[in-house]
ZAMARGU-4260 file (C-alpha; in steps of 0.2 Angstrom, whole numbers, plus 5000, padded with zeros to 4 digits):
<rodrens>
0) 5474/5373/5400 | 5494/5368/5402 | 5501/5379/5389 | 5517/5368/5388 | 5509/5353/5380
5) 5501/5365/5366 | 5485/5358/5357 | 5487/5342/5368 | 5483/5352/5384 | 5466/5344/5395
10) 5454/5359/5399 | 5451/5351/5415 | 5461/5344/5429 | 5459/5331/5444 | 5471/5339/5458
15) 5465/5328/5471 | 5458/5332/5489 | 5470/5342/5502 | 5465/5335/5520 | 5468/5343/5536
20) 5463/5329/5549 | 5461/5330/5569 | 5460/5318/5582 | 5456/5326/5599 | 5456/5319/5616
25) 5452/5330/5633 | 5447/5327/5652 | 5441/5342/5661 | 5439/5340/5682 | 5432/5354/5694
30) 5432/5353/5712 | 5425/5366/5724 | 5433/5366/5741 | 5428/5377/5757 | 5445/5384/5762
35) 5438/5398/5773 | 5438/5411/5760 | 5421/5422/5756 | 5415/5409/5743 | 5422/5390/5739
40) 5440/5389/5730 | 5436/5381/5714 | 5452/5369/5708 | 5450/5364/5690 | 5462/5353/5679
45) 5463/5344/5664 | 5472/5334/5650 | 5472/5335/5632 | 5479/5324/5618 | 5477/5330/5600
50) 5484/5324/5583 | 5486/5334/5568 | 5488/5329/5551 | 5489/5337/5534 | 5491/5328/5516
55) 5496/5337/5500 | 5487/5324/5485 | 5498/5321/5470 | 5489/5329/5454 | 5485/5322/5438
60) 5502/5321/5426 | 5497/5335/5416 | 5492/5348/5432 | 5509/5349/5436 | 5521/5343/5421
65) 5531/5350/5408 | 5525/5347/5392 | 5535/5347/5374 | 5533/5366/5374 | 5537/5369/5391
70) 5553/5380/5384 | 5546/5388/5368 | 5528/5387/5363 | 5524/5390/5345 | 5507/5400/5340
75) 5494/5388/5333 | 5479/5392/5323 | 5463/5380/5323 | 5463/5372/5305 | 5447/5362/5307
80) 5435/5356/5323 | 5448/5349/5336 | 5463/5352/5323 | 5477/5363/5326 | 5493/5368/5317
85) 5508/5377/5320 | 5508/5396/5313 | 5521/5395/5300 | 5522/5414/5298 | 5521/5425/5313
90) 5513/5441/5315 | 5524/5456/5313 | 5535/5458/5329 | 5529/5443/5337 | 5541/5428/5341
95) 5541/5411/5350 | 5533/5414/5366 | 5541/5405/5381 | 5528/5398/5392 | 5527/5390/5410
100) 5522/5371/5414 | 5507/5366/5425 | 5490/5370/5424 | 5485/5389/5424 | 5472/5394/5437
105) 5478/5381/5448 | 5492/5368/5447 | 5493/5351/5456 | 5507/5343/5466 | 5522/5334/5458
110) 5525/5317/5468 | 5539/5324/5475 | 5530/5336/5485 | 5514/5325/5488 | 5513/5317/5507
115) 5506/5315/5524 | 5513/5325/5538 | 5507/5323/5556 | 5511/5333/5572 | 5505/5326/5591
120) 5506/5334/5607 | 5498/5332/5624 | 5494/5347/5637 | 5490/5348/5654 | 5483/5363/5664
125) 5478/5368/5681 | 5466/5383/5687 | 5461/5392/5704 | 5449/5403/5705 | 5440/5409/5721
130) 5430/5424/5729 | 5444/5430/5742 | 5433/5442/5750 | 5416/5449/5747 | 5423/5463/5736
135) 5438/5454/5727 | 5439/5439/5718 | 5453/5433/5705 | 5461/5416/5697 | 5476/5409/5693
140) 5479/5396/5677 | 5493/5388/5671 | 5495/5376/5654 | 5510/5365/5649 | 5512/5358/5631
145) 5523/5347/5623 | 5524/5344/5604 | 5533/5331/5595 | 5540/5342/5583 | 5543/5358/5593
150) 5547/5353/5611 | 5538/5360/5625 | 5530/5377/5630 | 5521/5383/5647 | 5509/5397/5647
155) 5499/5406/5661 | 5486/5418/5667 | 5481/5429/5682 | 5466/5440/5683 | 5455/5449/5696
160) 5441/5458/5699 | 5437/5472/5713 | 5422/5479/5716 | 5426/5495/5723 | 5407/5501/5726
165) 5389/5495/5722 | 5390/5503/5706 | 5410/5503/5702 | 5420/5485/5699 | 5439/5486/5692
170) 5447/5471/5682 | 5463/5466/5675 | 5472/5453/5669 | 5490/5448/5662 | 5494/5431/5653
175) 5505/5422/5641 | 5501/5412/5624 | 5509/5399/5612 | 5505/5395/5594 | 5515/5382/5586
180) 5516/5379/5566 | 5503/5368/5559 | 5508/5353/5547 | 5497/5364/5534 | 5509/5379/5536
185) 5525/5369/5537 | 5521/5357/5522 | 5508/5367/5511 | 5512/5368/5492 | 5500/5374/5480
190) 5502/5385/5464 | 5489/5397/5459 | 5486/5410/5445 | 5486/5427/5456 | 5482/5444/5450
195) 5494/5459/5453 | 5487/5476/5449 | 5474/5466/5439 | 5487/5455/5430 | 5490/5436/5429
200) 5504/5432/5438 | 5508/5413/5443 | 5511/5411/5462 | 5517/5398/5472 | 5519/5394/5490
205) 5532/5380/5495 | 5535/5371/5509 | 5550/5378/5521 | 5559/5363/5524 | 5562/5359/5504
210) 5572/5366/5490 | 5563/5379/5483 | 5557/5389/5498 | 5575/5385/5506 | 5583/5394/5488
215) 5574/5408/5494 | 5580/5409/5513 | 5566/5398/5522 | 5571/5390/5537 | 5561/5380/5548
220) 5546/5386/5557 | 5545/5389/5576 | 5531/5393/5588 | 5524/5410/5590 | 5523/5418/5607
225) 5513/5431/5615 | 5510/5442/5630 | 5493/5451/5634 | 5488/5463/5646 | 5472/5470/5651
230) 5463/5482/5662 | 5445/5489/5664 | 5430/5493/5675 | 5413/5491/5675 | 5400/5504/5679
235) 5383/5502/5683 | 5375/5519/5688 | 5358/5513/5688 | 5346/5498/5685 | 5347/5494/5666
240) 5363/5503/5663 | 5381/5498/5661 | 5396/5503/5654 | 5412/5494/5652 | 5428/5501/5647
245) 5444/5489/5645 | 5461/5493/5638 | 5473/5479/5631 | 5490/5475/5623 | 5494/5460/5614
250) 5512/5457/5610 | 5517/5443/5598 | 5535/5437/5594 | 5539/5426/5579 | 5522/5428/5571
255) 5518/5415/5558 | 5515/5425/5542 | 5517/5422/5523 | 5534/5431/5515 | 5534/5444/5502
260) 5534/5438/5484 | 5550/5433/5477 | 5551/5435/5458 | 5558/5420/5448 | 5570/5423/5435
265) 5578/5413/5420 | 5594/5413/5431 | 5585/5405/5444 | 5577/5391/5435 | 5595/5386/5430
270) 5601/5386/5450 | 5584/5379/5455 | 5577/5366/5444 | 5560/5364/5453 | 5556/5380/5451
275) 5550/5375/5433 | 5533/5371/5441 | 5530/5391/5440 | 5542/5397/5427 | 5551/5413/5424
280) 5542/5429/5428 | 5532/5420/5443 | 5531/5425/5462 | 5537/5413/5476 | 5532/5413/5495
285) 5532/5401/5510 | 5528/5404/5528 | 5541/5411/5540 | 5542/5419/5557 | 5545/5436/5550
290) 5540/5448/5562 | 5535/5454/5579 | 5517/5463/5582 | 5512/5476/5596 | 5491/5478/5595
295) 5484/5491/5608 | 5467/5494/5609 | 5452/5500/5619 | 5434/5492/5619 | 5421/5502/5626
300) 5403/5496/5627 | 5387/5505/5634 | 5369/5496/5638 | 5353/5502/5642 | 5336/5492/5643
305) 5320/5502/5646 | 5302/5502/5639 | 5295/5511/5625 | 5277/5509/5619 | 5274/5497/5633
310) 5287/5485/5627 | 5303/5480/5630 | 5318/5489/5622 | 5338/5487/5624 | 5351/5498/5617
315) 5368/5494/5615 | 5383/5505/5609 | 5400/5496/5607 | 5416/5506/5601 | 5432/5499/5598
320) 5450/5508/5594 | 5463/5495/5588 | 5481/5499/5583 | 5493/5486/5575 | 5513/5490/5574
325) 5526/5480/5567 | 5540/5483/5581 | 5552/5470/5571 | 5553/5462/5555 | 5566/5453/5543
330) 5567/5465/5528 | 5573/5450/5518 | 5557/5440/5519 | 5545/5454/5525 | 5542/5469/5512
335) 5538/5487/5517 | 5521/5485/5508 | 5517/5471/5520 | 5519/5479/5535 | 5509/5494/5531
340) 5496/5482/5526 | 5498/5472/5542 | 5495/5490/5553 | 5481/5496/5542 | 5471/5483/5533
345) 5458/5482/5547 | 5450/5498/5553 | 5457/5506/5567 | 5440/5513/5572 | 5425/5503/5574
350) 5407/5507/5580 | 5392/5498/5583 | 5374/5505/5588 | 5361/5492/5591 | 5343/5491/5597
355) 5330/5476/5600 | 5312/5481/5603 | 5300/5466/5608 | 5281/5467/5611 | 5271/5450/5612
360) 5276/5440/5598 | 5284/5453/5587 | 5302/5459/5590 | 5312/5471/5579 | 5331/5472/5576
365) 5341/5486/5570 | 5359/5489/5570 | 5372/5503/5562 | 5389/5497/5559 | 5403/5510/5557
370) 5421/5506/5548 | 5435/5516/5548 | 5446/5518/5533 | 5460/5506/5529 | 5473/5501/5517
375) 5479/5486/5507 | 5497/5493/5502 | 5501/5475/5493 | 5487/5475/5482 | 5483/5494/5480
380) 5499/5503/5483 | 5496/5523/5490 | 5476/5520/5490 | 5467/5523/5507 | 5448/5515/5506
385) 5437/5527/5515 | 5425/5524/5532 | 5408/5518/5528 | 5392/5513/5538 | 5381/5500/5535
390) 5364/5496/5541 | 5355/5479/5546 | 5337/5476/5550 | 5327/5461/5553 | 5308/5458/5560
395) 5302/5442/5567 | 5284/5436/5571 | 5282/5421/5582 | 5266/5410/5580 | 5258/5394/5587
400) 5270/5397/5601 | 5286/5388/5593 | 5287/5396/5575 | 5296/5411/5571 | 5297/5419/5554
405) 5310/5433/5551 | 5313/5445/5536 | 5328/5453/5537 | 5342/5464/5527 | 5362/5465/5530
410) 5369/5480/5523 | 5352/5487/5520 | 5356/5501/5508 | 5370/5492/5500 | 5385/5502/5506
415) 5400/5498/5496 | 5419/5502/5497 | 5427/5514/5488 | 5431/5510/5469 | 5450/5505/5464
420) 5459/5520/5461 | 5469/5523/5444 | 5489/5525/5452 | 5506/5525/5445 | 5505/5505/5448
425) 5487/5502/5445 | 5479/5504/5426 | 5460/5508/5428 | 5453/5506/5412 | 5440/5520/5407
430) 5428/5510/5400 | 5424/5498/5413 | 5431/5508/5427 | 5440/5493/5432 | 5456/5482/5431
435) 5463/5470/5418 | 5454/5455/5428 | 5438/5466/5431 | 5441/5472/5449 | 5432/5488/5451
440) 5430/5486/5470 | 5445/5479/5481 | 5444/5460/5480 | 5445/5458/5498 | 5428/5469/5500
445) 5438/5477/5517 | 5429/5474/5533 | 5411/5471/5524 | 5415/5465/5508 | 5409/5471/5491
450) 5394/5462/5488 | 5381/5475/5493 | 5365/5471/5502 | 5358/5454/5506 | 5339/5452/5510
455) 5333/5434/5518 | 5317/5426/5525 | 5320/5412/5538 | 5307/5401/5547 | 5314/5394/5565
460) 5304/5380/5575 | 5307/5377/5593 | 5301/5359/5600
</rodrens>
C-alpha cells in the first residue's frame, strides 16, 4: 500500500519493466606462422563493438506519489466493508503518525527519474602465443578499448609455461584489467523496504548524477582498474596423478561498490525535496568508487585416477585459501561494517573432495564441500558464522545407449548455517527464535544457502 493515500491506497501497483539491453558484434582471427621456433607462432587479433542501454520506467502514480496524508496520517477504522472513517479519539499515548509517500515493499520511479541511458564502446586486441623451445612456451596480449562515456583504456597480459622436467612444469602470468561502470550502475533508481536487524526500513538507491545522491556526496563513476599476478607449478609424479599449486594476487583500484546507508532526517527533507520519495528515517545509497582492494590466495588441486572393483574411479581434492583486504577507502561513503563484510563475507578456506566411479552403464558421483567461517558485519554485527560441510551425491544409469536417468541430492544431510544470535543490536524473539521479520538464519544463507537439502530426478537424452 501507499499509506500517504490513506483509505484510497491501492493494494497492487504497476512499476513497469526495467530493461538492460546489450548489442554486441565481434570478429576473431587466428593465423599460425612458422618463424623457426619449436612450434608455430600463433597470431590472433580481433575487433569488438558493444552498446549497452538501461531503462528505468515510470511507475504508476500511487507507486511513487505523495498522497494527501503524506505529512500526517490519521488513524482509520473500518466502519463497514470497504468504508473507513478517521478515528476521532486516539488510543492513550498515540498521536497522529507521519508517513512517507510511495508504495511499501517496492516503489516506482517518478517521471523525473525515468529514462533510457546508453553507452557504446569498441575494442581492438592482439595476441601472440608460441612454443619458443621444446620446454618453454609463452604468450603476450594487449587490448585497447574506447568508451563514449569514460574515454580509453589499454590492458595487457604476459604468461609463460616452462617444463623443467618430465614431471614438473612451472607457470606464471602478470596482467592488467579494466571495468567501466555500466549504465545501470550510473543511473539506477529504486526504493525498497529493506530489513535492518529485522526491522522494516525504506531504502533508496539513487543515480550518482542527480540531486539526491549529489546531496550525499556522490560524484560521477569512473572505471575500476586491476593488476593481477599468478605463479604456480604442475606436478605429474606418475601416471594418473597430478598436483597443481597456484598463488595469486589481484589488486583493484577504484572498485565500484554501494555506499554505506545515509539516514534521512526531517531537516534533509526541507533541503532536498526529492527525498520525499522515501521519507524521514529512510536510508539512501548510491554506487561509488569508494575503495581499493587486494585479494591474495592459493589454489591447490590434486587428481588421481585408478581402478576399483574393475571400474574407473577418479578422485579430486581442491583447496582454496583466499584473503580479501581493503587497502584504501573513503570513510565518508564506506563504513567500517562494510569493510569488515568485504573482508570476511566469503569464507577464507574452502575444501572440496569429489569422486566419480563408472562401471558399465552406471556411474556414481560423490562430493564433500567444506566452507570456513564467515561474517556479515552489516546485517549481523559481531557474529561469526561457523564452518560447515555439505555433501552431494548422485547416481546415474544409462539405458538404450542414449538415455540417462539420474537420482541425486545436493546438501544431502541438510546442513544449515548458524542461527542468528542475540546481541546488543539484534533482538531475537525467544518464542520464534527469529527476528521481527521472521529471519532465523542469515538471509543470504552464507556460502551454501539456508534451504537445507535438495533432491532431484533428471532424464537426459542424447540423439
